[in-house]
C-alpha positions as CSV (number, residue, x, y, z in Angstrom):
1,X,-0.1,-0.1,-0.3
2,X,2.7,2.4,1.3
3,X,4.2,1.7,-2.3
4,X,1.2,2.4,-4.3
5,X,1.1,5.9,-2.7
6,X,4.4,6.6,-3.4
7,X,3.6,6.2,-7.0
8,X,0.1,7.8,-6.9
9,X,2.6,11.2,-5.5
10,X,5.3,10.5,-8.4
11,X,2.3,10.5,-11.5
12,X,0.9,13.9,-9.5
13,X,3.7,15.4,-9.2
14,X,4.4,14.5,-13.1
15,X,1.4,15.7,-14.3
16,X,1.7,19.1,-12.4
17,X,5.2,19.9,-13.8
18,X,3.6,19.1,-17.4
19,X,0.4,21.4,-16.9
20,X,2.3,24.1,-15.3
21,X,5.0,23.6,-19.0
22,X,1.9,23.7,-21.1
23,X,0.8,27.2,-19.3
24,X,3.5,28.6,-20.1
25,X,3.3,27.9,-23.9
26,X,-0.1,29.4,-24.5
27,X,1.1,32.6,-25.8
28,X,-0.2,32.8,-29.5
29,X,2.0,33.9,-31.9
30,X,0.7,36.1,-34.8
31,X,2.5,37.3,-37.9
32,X,1.4,40.6,-39.2
33,X,2.5,40.1,-43.1
34,X,1.4,37.8,-45.2
35,X,3.5,35.0,-46.4
36,X,4.8,34.6,-50.1
37,X,2.6,32.6,-52.0
38,X,5.1,29.9,-53.1
39,X,4.5,28.3,-56.3
40,X,6.2,27.3,-59.8
41,X,3.1,28.5,-62.0
42,X,1.0,30.8,-62.3
43,X,-1.7,31.5,-65.2
44,X,-4.3,34.0,-66.4
45,X,-8.0,32.9,-67.5
46,X,-10.8,35.5,-68.9
47,X,-12.0,36.8,-72.2
48,X,-9.2,39.3,-71.9
49,X,-7.0,36.7,-71.8
50,X,-5.8,34.7,-75.1
51,X,-7.0,31.1,-73.8
52,X,-10.5,32.6,-73.1
53,X,-12.2,30.8,-70.4
54,X,-10.6,27.5,-70.8
55,X,-9.6,26.8,-67.1
56,X,-7.7,23.7,-68.2
57,X,-5.7,25.6,-70.6
58,X,-5.2,28.8,-69.3
59,X,-2.2,31.8,-70.4
60,X,0.9,31.1,-68.9
61,X,2.7,33.2,-67.4
62,X,6.8,33.1,-66.9
63,X,9.0,33.3,-63.2
64,X,11.8,35.6,-63.7
65,X,15.7,34.7,-63.3
66,X,16.0,37.5,-60.5
67,X,13.1,36.5,-58.2
68,X,11.4,33.1,-59.1
69,X,8.2,34.7,-57.2
70,X,8.2,37.4,-60.1
71,X,6.0,36.2,-62.9
72,X,5.6,38.2,-66.2
73,X,3.0,37.7,-68.9
74,X,4.0,39.8,-72.1
75,X,1.7,40.0,-75.4
76,X,-1.9,40.5,-76.3
77,X,-5.2,41.2,-73.6
78,X,-8.6,41.7,-75.3
79,X,-11.5,43.8,-73.9
80,X,-12.7,41.9,-71.6
81,X,-12.1,40.2,-68.0
82,X,-9.6,38.4,-66.4
83,X,-8.3,36.5,-63.3
84,X,-5.1,34.3,-62.4
85,X,-4.7,31.2,-60.8
86,X,-1.7,29.2,-59.7
87,X,-3.0,25.8,-60.6
88,X,-4.8,24.6,-64.0
89,X,-7.9,22.3,-64.2
90,X,-10.4,23.5,-61.3
91,X,-12.7,26.3,-60.5
92,X,-12.1,25.3,-56.8
93,X,-9.2,26.4,-56.3
94,X,-8.1,30.1,-54.8
95,X,-8.0,33.0,-57.4
96,X,-5.6,35.6,-57.6
97,X,-7.9,39.1,-57.8
98,X,-7.9,42.3,-57.9
99,X,-8.6,44.5,-54.9
100,X,-11.8,46.0,-56.1
101,X,-13.3,43.9,-58.6
102,X,-13.6,45.8,-62.2
103,X,-10.5,47.7,-61.4
104,X,-9.7,48.8,-64.9
105,X,-6.3,48.3,-67.4
106,X,-6.1,51.1,-70.0
107,X,-3.3,52.7,-71.9
108,X,-2.5,54.0,-68.6
109,X,-1.1,51.1,-67.3
110,X,-1.3,50.6,-63.2
111,X,1.7,51.2,-61.4
112,X,2.2,49.0,-58.5
113,X,-1.5,48.1,-56.6
114,X,-2.3,45.3,-53.8
115,X,-4.1,42.1,-55.0
116,X,-6.3,39.8,-52.7
117,X,-6.3,36.0,-53.0
118,X,-9.7,33.6,-52.2
119,X,-11.9,31.4,-53.4
120,X,-15.5,31.4,-54.2
121,X,-17.3,34.9,-54.3
122,X,-16.6,37.6,-54.4
123,X,-15.5,36.9,-57.6
124,X,-13.3,39.9,-58.3
125,X,-11.8,40.4,-61.7
126,X,-9.5,42.8,-63.7
127,X,-11.2,44.3,-66.6
128,X,-9.4,45.5,-69.9
129,X,-11.3,48.2,-71.1
130,X,-8.5,48.9,-74.4
131,X,-7.9,45.8,-76.6
132,X,-3.6,46.3,-77.0
133,X,-0.1,44.9,-76.3
134,X,0.8,44.8,-72.3
135,X,3.2,43.3,-70.1
136,X,1.7,42.1,-65.9
137,X,4.1,41.6,-63.5
138,X,2.8,39.8,-60.6
139,X,5.3,39.7,-57.5
140,X,4.0,37.2,-55.3
141,X,6.3,37.7,-52.3
142,X,5.1,41.0,-52.0
143,X,1.8,40.3,-53.5
144,X,1.5,43.0,-56.0
145,X,1.2,43.4,-59.5
146,X,1.9,46.0,-62.0
147,X,0.3,46.6,-65.8
148,X,2.1,48.3,-68.6
149,X,0.9,49.5,-71.9
150,X,3.3,48.8,-74.5
151,X,1.0,49.3,-77.8
152,X,-1.5,48.5,-80.2
153,X,-2.2,45.2,-81.1
154,X,-0.9,44.6,-84.9
155,X,-2.7,44.2,-87.6
156,X,-2.9,41.2,-90.4
157,X,-1.6,42.2,-93.7
158,X,-4.6,43.4,-96.3
159,X,-4.6,40.4,-98.5
160,X,-5.9,41.5,-102.1
161,X,-4.9,41.4,-105.6
162,X,-6.3,44.9,-106.5
163,X,-6.7,48.0,-104.5
164,X,-8.5,51.5,-106.3
165,X,-8.4,55.3,-105.4
166,X,-11.5,57.1,-105.2
167,X,-12.8,60.8,-104.7
168,X,-13.2,64.4,-105.2
169,X,-9.3,64.7,-106.0
170,X,-8.9,61.9,-108.1
171,X,-9.2,62.0,-112.1
172,X,-12.8,60.0,-112.4
173,X,-14.4,61.5,-109.2
174,X,-16.7,59.6,-106.8
175,X,-17.6,57.3,-109.8
176,X,-16.5,53.8,-108.5
177,X,-17.0,52.0,-111.5
178,X,-14.1,53.9,-113.3
179,X,-11.7,54.0,-109.5
180,X,-8.0,55.3,-110.4
181,X,-6.3,51.7,-110.1
182,X,-3.2,51.2,-108.1
183,X,-0.4,48.5,-109.3
184,X,0.5,45.9,-107.7
185,X,4.1,44.9,-107.0
186,X,5.9,42.1,-108.8
187,X,8.1,41.4,-105.4
188,X,5.9,42.6,-103.0
189,X,2.4,41.2,-102.8
190,X,1.8,44.2,-99.5
191,X,2.8,47.3,-101.8
192,X,0.2,49.3,-104.6
193,X,1.1,52.0,-106.2
194,X,0.5,54.7,-108.5
195,X,1.1,57.8,-110.2
196,X,-1.8,60.2,-111.0
197,X,-2.7,63.5,-110.8
198,X,-4.5,64.6,-107.6
199,X,-7.0,68.2,-107.3
200,X,-6.1,70.4,-104.7
201,X,-9.1,71.1,-101.3
202,X,-10.6,67.6,-102.5
203,X,-10.7,64.5,-101.0
204,X,-9.8,61.0,-101.8
205,X,-9.9,56.9,-99.6
206,X,-8.8,53.8,-101.2
207,X,-11.0,50.2,-101.7
208,X,-9.9,46.6,-102.3
209,X,-13.4,45.9,-104.8
210,X,-14.7,47.4,-107.4
211,X,-18.3,46.2,-107.4
212,X,-20.2,49.0,-106.9
213,X,-20.8,48.2,-103.1
214,X,-20.5,51.3,-100.8
215,X,-20.8,49.1,-97.7
216,X,-17.0,46.8,-98.4
217,X,-14.0,47.9,-96.1
218,X,-12.0,51.3,-97.1
219,X,-8.8,52.9,-96.1
220,X,-8.8,56.0,-94.2
221,X,-6.5,57.7,-92.8
222,X,-6.6,58.2,-88.7
223,X,-7.7,61.7,-88.8
224,X,-9.9,63.1,-90.7
225,X,-8.8,65.3,-93.9
226,X,-5.1,64.2,-93.5
227,X,-3.0,66.7,-96.0
228,X,-1.9,65.7,-98.9
229,X,1.1,68.0,-99.8
230,X,4.1,68.8,-101.9
231,X,6.1,67.4,-98.6
232,X,4.0,64.3,-98.5
233,X,1.4,63.2,-96.6
234,X,0.8,64.7,-92.6
235,X,0.3,60.8,-91.4
236,X,1.2,57.9,-92.8
237,X,-0.6,56.2,-90.9
238,X,-4.6,54.6,-92.3
239,X,-6.5,52.0,-91.3
240,X,-9.1,49.5,-92.9
241,X,-12.5,49.6,-92.1
242,X,-16.4,50.1,-92.8
243,X,-18.5,52.3,-91.7
244,X,-17.4,54.2,-88.8
245,X,-16.0,58.1,-89.1
246,X,-15.5,58.2,-93.4
247,X,-12.1,60.4,-92.6
248,X,-10.1,60.6,-96.1
249,X,-7.0,62.4,-97.4
250,X,-7.1,65.8,-98.3
251,X,-5.2,67.0,-101.5
252,X,-3.6,71.0,-100.5
253,X,-1.5,71.0,-103.6
254,X,-2.9,70.0,-106.8
255,X,-0.2,68.6,-108.9
256,X,1.0,64.7,-110.0
257,X,2.2,62.3,-107.2
258,X,3.3,59.1,-106.7
259,X,0.9,57.3,-103.9
260,X,2.5,53.9,-102.5
261,X,-0.4,51.8,-100.5
262,X,1.9,49.6,-97.6
263,X,-1.2,46.7,-96.5
264,X,1.4,44.9,-94.3
265,X,2.4,47.8,-92.7
266,X,-0.8,50.0,-93.0
267,X,0.8,52.9,-94.3
268,X,1.0,55.2,-97.1
269,X,3.8,57.0,-98.6
270,X,3.2,60.1,-100.9
271,X,6.0,61.6,-103.3
272,X,5.4,65.1,-104.8
273,X,6.5,64.9,-109.1
274,X,5.4,68.3,-110.3
């Protein structure tokens, strides 16, 4: 019996010591800063992304060599929305999102902004208001992102066998059936040129198909009444569209000119001859 009491006393002492030790370890450690998001991959999904909403094949970012937790995407963004994820194939995973839903990405870019990461609602996404080429940078260590506008989306070369100019400045005016043709270069299929007399204080534009259809696409300057003069053309750029603003080139100095339309780079070169 004495031995039993001694044993129980020893057990009681050990329990008291253990509980006293636990009591001293109850202090909670609070981490104020966000921990880095450790991943080797980052993706983008949404109608603004090249992949669209295909979660199985989202658009990937590339990790930088200097900082493996900084990811960059450089390329086309369409008008629309997107969010980011670190794993493909599952809509239930957490997504990287803006702090405010609908945060706009445009030519102004985003210098540096924090982001959030969570699953479910609210389903906040970035909104691209202007389709263009951008550089997106996500720092998963600091939980920040940047968006930089790089330029407009390159246009596909215009495929055509014929090109004409029409307008009051041209020899046959607005008669589409007798529009002035340009010659296709034998070596460069996107280069068309002509030497033609142009009337002062009149305008012209260009088109591809001589079928009396005014609803087709026309080549327009990028500004209204873009000047064509002895010094050349005020702005070499042009656009191809139907409808919309009917911008035209306006001849300042009447005379004979050489016109060269580059349908690959969307430029017009004008040389005054006499």
